[in-house]
Residue, then its C-alpha position, 0 to 999 in steps of 0.5 A: m378050876r385047878r381044885e376041880g381038876l379042870l386045869p393042871a396043878r401048876v396053873g394054880a400056883v400061888g406065892a407062899r407069902h401072900g397066896s396071890p397068883v404067880g406070874g405077871a398076868g395074874g392081876l390082869g387075868i383076875l380083872l378079866l374074870e371080873v368083867p364077865t362076872a359083872i355082865a353075868i349079874v346084869s344078865f341074871f337079874w335082867k328079867d327078875r330083880r328079886g326085890f333088889s333095886l335097879a341101881r344095885v343089880i343092873i346099873a352098878p354092875a353094868i358100870s362096873a363092867v365098863g369101868l373094868a373093861v377100859p383099864i384092861a384094854l389100856a393095860m393090854s394096849q400099853m404092855d410095852l411100858p412095863t415090859a420094855a419089850p417089842g410087840p411080839v414079846n408082849a403078844a406072847l405074854l398075853l397069849p396065855i390069857l386068850i388061851a385060858l379064856v377060850h379054854g374056860l369057855l369050852v369047859a363051861l360049855r362041857l359042864r353045862r351039857r353035863l349038868i343039863g337036866v340036873s336039878t339044883 
């Protein structure tokens, strides 16, 4: 999203050595993106599997979404273990993820409105 100019450059900062996201919430943020991706796969193939098996395009992505959501919920509820910080500090650490989620939804809606009527 940073490359598309939808987010400031500093948001897309990556480490020089491995190219991974900078910041403790990066891994959790990536996992949070994988859940709606799995749900989107199920949604896309729900009415027309396009020749793929039910297990491949409905069952496996649905299990993946649940399988990813559970550890995410556990990680978010147990933030005090790795940080050794009180609740308000951990809430402040998770707040950027929530802000990014809301921002992403708003950007998606804006892009969708812009692309309505554009053939692919």
